[in-house]
MDAnalysis code that builds the backbone (N, CA, C; Angstrom):
import MDAnalysis as mda
import numpy as np

u = mda.Universe.empty(534, n_residues=178, atom_resindex=np.repeat(np.arange(178), 3), trajectory=True)
u.add_TopologyAttr("name", ["N", "CA", "C"] * 178)
u.add_TopologyAttr("resid", np.arange(1, 179))
u.add_TopologyAttr("resname", ["MET", "VAL", "THR", "ILE", "GLY", "VAL", "ILE", "THR", "ILE", "ILE", "GLY", "ALA", "VAL", "GLY", "LEU", "PRO", "ALA", "ILE", "ASP", "ASN", "PHE", "GLY", "VAL", "ALA", "GLU", "ASN", "TYR", "GLN", "ASN", "ASP", "LEU", "ALA", "THR", "ILE", "ARG", "GLY", "GLN", "PHE", "ASN", "TYR", "ILE", "ARG", "GLN", "LEU", "SER", "LEU", "GLU", "ASP", "GLY", "SER", "ALA", "TYR", "ARG", "VAL", "LYS", "VAL", "VAL", "ASN", "ASN", "ASP", "ASN", "ASP", "ASN", "THR", "ALA", "ASN", "LEU", "GLU", "VAL", "TRP", "ARG", "ALA", "THR", "GLY", "LEU", "ASN", "ARG", "TYR", "ASN", "VAL", "GLU", "PHE", "HIS", "LYS", "GLY", "SER", "SER", "PRO", "PRO", "CYS", "SER", "ALA", "PHE", "GLY", "SER", "THR", "GLY", "ASN", "ASN", "GLY", "GLU", "LYS", "GLN", "ASN", "ASP", "LEU", "THR", "LYS", "SER", "LEU", "GLU", "PHE", "LEU", "THR", "ILE", "LYS", "LYS", "CYS", "THR", "GLY", "ILE", "ASP", "ASN", "ASN", "CYS", "THR", "LYS", "VAL", "SER", "ALA", "SER", "GLN", "ASN", "TYR", "PHE", "CYS", "PHE", "LEU", "PRO", "ASP", "GLY", "SER", "SER", "PRO", "GLU", "ASN", "SER", "ARG", "ALA", "GLU", "MET", "LYS", "ALA", "GLY", "THR", "ARG", "ALA", "GLY", "GLY", "ARG", "THR", "GLU", "PHE", "LEU", "HIS", "PHE", "TYR", "LEU", "THR", "GLY", "PHE", "PHE", "ASN", "ASN", "GLY", "ASP", "ARG", "MET"])
u.atoms.positions = np.array([
    [-42.509, 8.509, -32.991],
    [-41.615, 9.612, -32.775],
    [-41.383, 9.859, -31.275],
    [-42.473, 9.807, -30.495],
    [-42.387, 10.016, -29.048],
    [-41.535, 8.913, -28.415],
    [-41.735, 7.688, -28.865],
    [-40.971, 6.557, -28.323],
    [-39.478, 6.739, -28.576],
    [-39.122, 7.153, -29.766],
    [-37.716, 7.380, -30.100],
    [-37.151, 8.514, -29.250],
    [-37.925, 9.559, -29.041],
    [-37.498, 10.677, -28.203],
    [-37.254, 10.238, -26.763],
    [-38.162, 9.430, -26.209],
    [-38.015, 8.947, -24.831],
    [-36.772, 8.064, -24.712],
    [-36.558, 7.167, -25.673],
    [-35.384, 6.284, -25.650],
    [-34.105, 7.108, -25.741],
    [-34.086, 8.158, -26.544],
    [-32.919, 9.030, -26.674],
    [-32.612, 9.720, -25.354],
    [-33.639, 10.234, -24.690],
    [-33.445, 10.918, -23.405],
    [-32.929, 9.936, -22.348],
    [-33.507, 8.744, -22.271],
    [-33.060, 7.733, -21.308],
    [-31.609, 7.344, -21.582],
    [-31.264, 7.181, -22.858],
    [-29.890, 6.848, -23.233],
    [-28.917, 7.950, -22.858],
    [-29.314, 9.214, -23.058],
    [-28.432, 10.343, -22.742],
    [-28.194, 10.451, -21.236],
    [-29.200, 10.132, -20.443],
    [-29.063, 10.205, -18.996],
    [-28.342, 8.960, -18.456],
    [-28.642, 7.803, -18.983],
    [-28.114, 6.548, -18.460],
    [-26.708, 6.201, -18.911],
    [-26.288, 6.669, -20.092],
    [-24.975, 6.313, -20.618],
    [-23.813, 6.752, -19.726],
    [-23.788, 7.988, -19.205],
    [-22.687, 8.341, -18.293],
    [-22.639, 7.461, -17.045],
    [-23.801, 7.075, -16.535],
    [-23.825, 6.212, -15.351],
    [-23.243, 4.839, -15.679],
    [-23.556, 4.310, -16.843],
    [-23.016, 3.015, -17.258],
    [-21.518, 3.127, -17.493],
    [-21.091, 4.248, -18.071],
    [-19.674, 4.456, -18.363],
    [-18.832, 4.493, -17.081],
    [-19.367, 5.043, -15.984],
    [-18.649, 5.140, -14.716],
    [-18.884, 3.943, -13.810],
    [-19.634, 2.968, -14.286],
    [-19.951, 1.806, -13.462],
    [-18.667, 1.087, -13.049],
    [-18.502, 0.871, -11.767],
    [-17.364, 0.134, -11.254],
    [-16.170, 0.967, -10.856],
    [-16.126, 2.254, -11.206],
    [-14.959, 3.080, -10.892],
    [-14.746, 3.164, -9.382],
    [-15.781, 3.494, -8.640],
    [-15.659, 3.594, -7.182],
    [-15.356, 2.225, -6.576],
    [-15.951, 1.183, -7.127],
    [-15.719, -0.165, -6.615],
    [-14.263, -0.588, -6.846],
    [-13.674, -0.218, -7.983],
    [-12.277, -0.549, -8.260],
    [-11.359, 0.073, -7.213],
    [-11.605, 1.322, -6.897],
    [-10.792, 2.016, -5.897],
    [-10.972, 1.371, -4.519],
    [-12.205, 1.136, -4.140],
    [-12.499, 0.565, -2.820],
    [-11.942, -0.861, -2.686],
    [-11.966, -1.643, -3.771],
    [-11.416, -3.002, -3.724],
    [-9.912, -2.973, -3.466],
    [-9.191, -2.089, -4.170],
    [-7.754, -1.985, -3.932],
    [-7.462, -1.464, -2.532],
    [-8.250, -0.511, -2.067],
    [-8.080, 0.011, -0.714],
    [-8.312, -1.097, 0.329],
    [-9.301, -1.945, 0.094],
    [-9.555, -3.072, 0.998],
    [-8.383, -4.058, 0.978],
    [-7.775, -4.259, -0.182],
    [-6.606, -5.134, -0.281],
    [-5.447, -4.569, 0.527],
    [-5.227, -3.256, 0.425],
    [-4.153, -2.598, 1.182],
    [-4.394, -2.759, 2.678],
    [-5.579, -2.430, 3.119],
    [-5.908, -2.536, 4.545],
    [-5.745, -3.972, 5.043],
    [-6.280, -4.901, 4.290],
    [-6.192, -6.300, 4.686],
    [-4.757, -6.792, 4.756],
    [-3.954, -6.429, 3.763],
    [-2.559, -6.868, 3.735],
    [-1.773, -6.309, 4.918],
    [-1.873, -5.010, 5.153],
    [-1.119, -4.404, 6.246],
    [-1.592, -4.910, 7.605],
    [-2.888, -5.071, 7.789],
    [-3.390, -5.601, 9.057],
    [-2.919, -7.040, 9.277],
    [-2.939, -7.846, 8.228],
    [-2.518, -9.237, 8.347],
    [-1.026, -9.332, 8.685],
    [-0.189, -8.556, 8.008],
    [1.250, -8.622, 8.240],
    [1.582, -8.082, 9.635],
    [0.899, -7.061, 10.077],
    [1.102, -6.570, 11.441],
    [0.774, -7.666, 12.446],
    [-0.349, -8.341, 12.257],
    [-0.752, -9.432, 13.143],
    [0.264, -10.571, 13.102],
    [0.783, -10.872, 11.921],
    [1.788, -11.924, 11.759],
    [3.067, -11.586, 12.533],
    [3.464, -10.323, 12.482],
    [4.665, -9.907, 13.222],
    [4.462, -10.075, 14.729],
    [3.272, -9.791, 15.201],
    [2.962, -9.978, 16.625],
    [2.950, -11.456, 17.014],
    [2.404, -12.299, 16.139],
    [2.269, -13.715, 16.459],
    [3.602, -14.457, 16.481],
    [4.460, -14.205, 15.472],
    [5.707, -14.984, 15.451],
    [6.929, -14.198, 15.912],
    [6.743, -12.920, 16.268],
    [7.828, -12.138, 16.838],
    [8.933, -11.772, 15.872],
    [8.674, -11.819, 14.577],
    [9.658, -11.432, 13.565],
    [9.291, -10.083, 12.969],
    [10.299, -9.418, 12.440],
    [10.042, -8.182, 11.700],
    [9.632, -8.558, 10.277],
    [8.700, -7.808, 9.732],
    [8.230, -8.018, 8.363],
    [8.262, -6.690, 7.616],
    [8.475, -6.801, 6.328],
    [8.477, -5.630, 5.460],
    [7.496, -5.899, 4.328],
    [6.642, -4.906, 4.037],
    [5.761, -4.972, 2.877],
    [6.366, -4.035, 1.836],
    [6.953, -4.629, 0.813],
    [7.605, -3.856, -0.241],
    [6.599, -3.623, -1.354],
    [6.472, -2.365, -1.770],
    [5.540, -2.004, -2.825],
    [6.311, -1.931, -4.139],
    [5.935, -2.782, -5.080],
    [6.560, -2.806, -6.405],
    [5.527, -2.278, -7.387],
    [5.728, -1.030, -7.823],
    [4.767, -0.352, -8.697],
    [5.048, -0.615, -10.166],
    [3.977, -0.649, -10.949],
    [4.062, -0.642, -12.403],
    [3.342, 0.620, -12.855],
    [4.106, 1.682, -13.104],
    [3.502, 2.977, -13.441],
    [2.791, 2.961, -14.781],
    [3.178, 2.077, -15.689],
    [2.524, 2.009, -17.002],
    [1.079, 1.545, -16.887],
    [0.843, 0.549, -16.044],
    [-0.509, 0.001, -15.868],
    [-1.228, 0.578, -14.656],
    [-0.507, 1.370, -13.848],
    [-1.036, 1.890, -12.585],
    [-1.482, 0.740, -11.683],
    [-0.591, -0.252, -11.549],
    [-0.818, -1.396, -10.685],
    [0.374, -1.544, -9.745],
    [0.240, -2.400, -8.755],
    [1.342, -2.635, -7.814],
    [1.216, -4.015, -7.198],
    [2.347, -4.538, -6.749],
    [2.377, -5.764, -5.952],
    [2.848, -5.406, -4.555],
    [2.222, -6.000, -3.567],
    [2.605, -5.821, -2.168],
    [3.338, -7.089, -1.745],
    [4.658, -7.074, -1.875],
    [5.481, -8.230, -1.538],
    [5.778, -8.242, -0.043],
    [5.816, -9.430, 0.534],
    [6.082, -9.567, 1.964],
    [7.439, -10.246, 2.151],
    [8.270, -9.624, 3.001],
    [9.603, -10.143, 3.315],
    [9.722, -10.274, 4.825],
    [10.257, -11.402, 5.289],
    [10.454, -11.649, 6.714],
    [11.937, -11.562, 7.028],
    [12.267, -10.884, 8.110],
    [13.661, -10.782, 8.540],
    [14.157, -12.173, 8.929],
    [15.453, -12.409, 8.711],
    [16.051, -13.698, 9.048],
    [17.166, -13.500, 10.074],
    [17.640, -14.581, 10.640],
    [18.737, -14.514, 11.594],
    [18.270, -14.089, 12.979],
    [19.228, -13.945, 13.872],
    [18.920, -13.605, 15.266],
    [18.276, -12.231, 15.404],
    [18.626, -11.288, 14.513],
    [18.099, -9.928, 14.643],
    [16.635, -9.794, 14.224],
    [16.048, -10.855, 13.700],
    [14.648, -10.732, 13.265],
    [13.719, -10.425, 14.429],
    [14.144, -10.753, 15.659],
    [13.329, -10.516, 16.850],
    [13.654, -9.192, 17.542],
    [14.676, -8.498, 17.074],
    [15.226, -7.347, 17.791],
    [14.618, -6.029, 17.292],
    [13.701, -5.480, 18.054],
    [13.012, -4.236, 17.694],
    [14.004, -3.088, 17.541],
    [14.892, -2.920, 18.501],
    [15.837, -1.788, 18.473],
    [16.813, -1.889, 17.306],
    [17.219, -3.098, 16.952],
    [18.109, -3.287, 15.810],
    [17.463, -2.756, 14.528],
    [16.201, -3.102, 14.306],
    [15.512, -2.681, 13.084],
    [15.218, -1.186, 13.079],
    [14.934, -0.626, 14.251],
    [14.730, 0.824, 14.343],
    [16.025, 1.560, 14.034],
    [17.162, 0.994, 14.460],
    [18.450, 1.663, 14.333],
    [19.111, 1.526, 12.985],
    [18.662, 0.591, 12.141],
    [19.285, 0.477, 10.816],
    [18.882, 1.690, 9.984],
    [19.702, 2.009, 9.007],
    [19.443, 3.222, 8.218],
    [19.328, 2.882, 6.737],
    [18.136, 3.077, 6.141],
    [16.860, 3.445, 6.764],
    [16.331, 2.298, 7.625],
    [15.366, 2.587, 8.493],
    [14.840, 1.541, 9.369],
    [14.386, 0.311, 8.578],
    [14.670, -0.850, 9.147],
    [14.301, -2.146, 8.559],
    [15.023, -2.450, 7.247],
    [16.186, -1.887, 7.056],
    [16.921, -2.141, 5.814],
    [17.855, -3.337, 5.930],
    [18.165, -3.791, 7.143],
    [19.072, -4.920, 7.350],
    [18.258, -6.134, 7.780],
    [17.705, -6.843, 6.810],
    [16.831, -7.983, 7.081],
    [17.522, -9.325, 6.949],
    [18.827, -9.316, 6.640],
    [19.568, -10.561, 6.504],
    [19.327, -11.230, 5.164],
    [19.900, -12.407, 4.991],
    [19.788, -13.203, 3.773],
    [20.391, -12.449, 2.585],
    [20.057, -12.842, 1.375],
    [20.645, -12.264, 0.168],
    [20.281, -10.797, 0.017],
    [21.291, -9.942, -0.091],
    [21.061, -8.517, -0.299],
    [20.396, -7.808, 0.854],
    [20.417, -8.417, 2.037],
    [19.793, -7.839, 3.232],
    [18.279, -7.660, 3.077],
    [17.669, -8.405, 2.166],
    [16.232, -8.300, 1.934],
    [15.408, -9.192, 2.833],
    [16.033, -10.190, 3.433],
    [15.281, -11.150, 4.212],
    [14.783, -12.280, 3.339],
    [13.729, -12.912, 3.778],
    [13.166, -14.062, 3.088],
    [11.804, -13.694, 2.513],
    [11.680, -13.794, 1.187],
    [10.423, -13.426, 0.536],
    [9.360, -14.480, 0.825],
    [8.185, -14.008, 1.192],
    [7.037, -14.869, 1.472],
    [6.110, -14.813, 0.253],
    [6.442, -15.591, -0.778],
    [5.728, -15.530, -2.060],
    [4.223, -15.728, -1.928],
    [3.813, -16.615, -1.042],
    [2.390, -16.906, -0.905],
    [1.600, -15.762, -0.271],
    [2.280, -14.758, 0.256],
    [1.589, -13.623, 0.881],
    [1.506, -12.393, -0.014],
    [2.117, -12.428, -1.197],
    [2.081, -11.273, -2.104],
    [0.652, -11.020, -2.573],
    [0.249, -9.759, -2.532],
    [-1.074, -9.334, -3.016],
    [-0.872, -8.325, -4.143],
    [-1.851, -8.260, -5.036],
    [-1.773, -7.337, -6.174],
    [-2.846, -6.267, -6.085],
    [-2.455, -5.068, -6.484],
    [-3.395, -3.958, -6.630],
    [-3.613, -3.774, -8.124],
    [-4.863, -3.707, -8.535],
    [-5.167, -3.624, -9.957],
    [-5.295, -2.198, -10.481],
    [-5.473, -1.229, -9.590],
    [-5.763, 0.129, -10.055],
    [-4.991, 1.209, -9.322],
    [-4.122, 0.847, -8.381],
    [-3.424, 1.828, -7.551],
    [-1.916, 1.604, -7.552],
    [-1.181, 2.700, -7.399],
    [0.243, 2.633, -7.073],
    [0.429, 3.319, -5.725],
    [1.468, 2.910, -5.007],
    [1.778, 3.501, -3.707],
    [3.241, 3.893, -3.718],
    [3.503, 5.155, -3.421],
    [4.881, 5.641, -3.388],
    [5.128, 6.341, -2.063],
    [6.058, 5.771, -1.293],
    [6.389, 6.297, 0.023],
    [7.087, 7.646, -0.119],
    [6.749, 8.569, 0.755],
    [7.353, 9.901, 0.780],
    [8.554, 9.895, 1.733],
    [9.476, 10.834, 1.526],
    [10.641, 10.927, 2.408],
    [10.290, 11.527, 3.761],
    [9.164, 12.204, 3.863],
    [8.750, 12.815, 5.129],
    [7.247, 12.804, 5.260],
    [6.744, 13.364, 6.357],
    [5.294, 13.377, 6.599],
    [4.687, 14.760, 6.411],
    [5.475, 15.708, 5.881],
    [4.970, 17.066, 5.668],
    [4.133, 17.135, 4.390],
    [3.779, 18.334, 3.975],
    [2.900, 18.524, 2.819],
    [3.525, 18.118, 1.497],
    [4.838, 18.265, 1.357],
    [5.491, 17.872, 0.113],
    [5.755, 16.378, 0.150],
    [5.595, 15.734, -0.985],
    [5.841, 14.296, -1.041],
    [6.950, 14.024, -2.049],
    [8.167, 14.058, -1.553],
    [9.297, 13.642, -2.367],
    [9.389, 12.131, -2.221],
    [9.335, 11.406, -3.327],
    [9.277, 9.948, -3.296],
    [10.635, 9.340, -2.960],
    [10.621, 8.247, -2.218],
    [11.834, 7.487, -1.934],
    [12.178, 6.657, -3.163],
    [13.366, 6.085, -3.185],
    [13.756, 5.219, -4.300],
    [12.921, 3.939, -4.257],
    [12.874, 3.241, -5.362],
    [12.093, 2.001, -5.439],
    [12.580, 0.971, -4.421],
    [13.881, 0.951, -4.134],
    [14.416, -0.022, -3.176],
    [13.982, 0.289, -1.738],
    [13.599, 1.524, -1.462],
    [13.161, 1.911, -0.113],
    [11.647, 2.090, -0.012],
    [10.920, 1.675, -1.059],
    [9.468, 1.822, -1.083],
    [8.818, 0.642, -0.350],
    [8.965, 0.649, 0.983],
    [8.412, -0.417, 1.808],
    [7.965, 0.142, 3.154],
    [7.153, -0.677, 3.835],
    [6.662, -0.355, 5.168],
    [7.002, -1.538, 6.058],
    [7.415, -1.253, 7.277],
    [7.944, -2.283, 8.157],
    [7.077, -2.429, 9.399],
    [6.924, -3.688, 9.808],
    [6.283, -3.998, 11.075],
    [7.301, -4.731, 11.926],
    [7.548, -4.221, 13.108],
    [8.536, -4.782, 14.020],
    [7.944, -5.963, 14.785],
    [8.783, -6.748, 15.465],
    [8.286, -7.931, 16.178],
    [7.194, -7.653, 17.215],
    [7.089, -6.425, 17.679],
    [6.026, -6.082, 18.631],
    [4.810, -5.452, 17.954],
    [4.765, -5.494, 16.612],
    [3.631, -4.955, 15.856],
    [3.704, -3.469, 15.597],
    [4.728, -2.806, 16.117],
    [4.864, -1.363, 15.899],
    [5.577, -1.098, 14.579],
    [5.755, 0.172, 14.275],
    [6.484, 0.601, 13.082],
    [7.704, 1.388, 13.544],
    [8.817, 1.320, 12.824],
    [10.013, 2.032, 13.276],
    [9.976, 3.534, 13.034],
    [8.983, 4.005, 12.272],
    [8.944, 5.425, 11.924],
    [7.531, 5.854, 11.560],
    [7.251, 7.140, 11.759],
    [6.049, 7.726, 11.191],
    [6.350, 7.939, 9.718],
    [5.447, 7.546, 8.859],
    [5.691, 7.712, 7.430],
    [4.393, 7.995, 6.698],
    [4.561, 8.361, 5.442],
    [3.423, 8.720, 4.607],
    [3.707, 8.257, 3.193],
    [2.660, 7.898, 2.457],
    [2.806, 7.470, 1.074],
    [1.672, 8.036, 0.232],
    [1.971, 8.267, -1.016],
    [0.964, 8.757, -1.966],
    [0.351, 7.561, -2.686],
    [-0.961, 7.450, -2.618],
    [-1.694, 6.426, -3.368],
    [-2.315, 7.115, -4.570],
    [-2.009, 6.613, -5.746],
    [-2.523, 7.221, -6.971],
    [-3.333, 6.179, -7.729],
    [-4.585, 6.511, -7.992],
    [-5.484, 5.604, -8.700],
    [-5.442, 5.895, -10.191],
    [-5.546, 4.853, -10.986],
    [-5.650, 5.011, -12.432],
    [-7.041, 5.499, -12.809],
    [-7.239, 5.769, -14.082],
    [-8.528, 6.303, -14.536],
    [-9.666, 5.313, -14.302],
    [-9.389, 4.014, -14.327],
    [-10.445, 3.020, -14.088],
    [-10.844, 2.941, -12.621],
    [-10.143, 3.727, -11.774],
    [-10.492, 3.783, -10.347],
    [-10.689, 5.234, -9.909],
    [-11.019, 6.100, -10.841],
    [-11.360, 7.482, -10.513],
    [-10.231, 8.477, -10.643],
    [-9.006, 8.033, -10.856],
    [-7.874, 8.939, -11.054],
    [-7.545, 9.811, -9.861],
    [-7.942, 9.426, -8.682],
    [-7.728, 10.269, -7.509],
    [-6.394, 9.979, -6.835],
    [-5.930, 10.953, -6.077],
    [-4.705, 10.810, -5.294],
    [-5.062, 11.027, -3.830],
    [-4.553, 10.140, -2.999],
    [-4.833, 10.195, -1.570],
    [-3.562, 9.761, -0.837],
    [-3.487, 10.056, 0.448],
    [-2.296, 9.682, 1.199],
    [-2.604, 8.565, 2.187],
    [-1.589, 7.742, 2.394],
    [-1.622, 6.660, 3.357],
    [-0.628, 7.031, 4.451],
    [-1.068, 7.022, 5.708],
    [-0.244, 7.460, 6.836],
    [0.044, 6.287, 7.768],
    [1.310, 6.129, 8.141],
    [1.730, 5.105, 9.101],
    [2.212, 5.792, 10.367],
    [1.963, 5.137, 11.489],
    [2.324, 5.680, 12.799],
    [3.244, 4.708, 13.531],
    [3.977, 5.204, 14.528],
    [4.891, 4.378, 15.306],
    [4.189, 3.200, 15.979],
    [2.921, 3.320, 16.226],
    [2.152, 2.259, 16.877],
    [1.929, 1.062, 15.954],
    [2.177, 1.235, 14.646],
    [1.909, 0.183, 13.673],
    [0.558, 0.351, 13.009],
    [-0.227, 1.297, 13.488],
    [-1.516, 1.553, 12.864],
    [-1.336, 2.492, 11.675],
    [-2.337, 2.546, 10.820],
    [-2.275, 3.372, 9.613],
    [-3.685, 3.808, 9.233],
    [-3.756, 4.833, 8.416],
    [-5.041, 5.262, 7.866],
    [-4.799, 5.923, 6.518],
    [-5.867, 6.006, 5.739],
    [-5.788, 6.769, 4.485],
    [-6.602, 8.046, 4.663],
    [-6.335, 9.027, 3.796],
    [-7.002, 10.312, 3.901],
    [-6.132, 11.300, 4.654],
    [-6.738, 12.039, 5.588],
    [-5.998, 13.021, 6.373],
    [-5.263, 12.355, 7.523],
    [-4.108, 12.902, 7.859],
    [-3.322, 12.385, 8.978],
    [-4.071, 12.657, 10.288],
    [-4.122, 11.668, 11.148],
    [-4.816, 11.830, 12.431],
    [-3.918, 12.487, 13.438],
])
């Protein structure tokens, strides 16, 4: 009887821990993918002097996303002021549909997060359209605008919402704006 009681108590205490196993790791893995992708594309823009766009393609049903990479084409790919001046910034990338050239081998997937860019950096987050849900790195590694995005984790990653902040310098952070 005592043995059964002890096993019941251990099961009652241990089961919630087993049930939540991996939730924090799922969130942190996707966050590491985001950081790695943006840092790599920023470095790539500095190395080859082209503008790059990381387009976020969300799947709201699965709470997943793809981070597609597009490189500007033509003579303007090197022109920082041209990309800053397009409306919205980095929207004229040349090639078909002004999207530029897709770099298929650089696409990364998020398994538990969606990212939706906001129209401004204030407290309210009105989402941009899916076609404008991208972040741009200019040929000098900077960004054409200060921007903010909402990162939303699915239940398998804790269900939390956090913000991703981009700065004109090309640097970014998650959490509170610096």
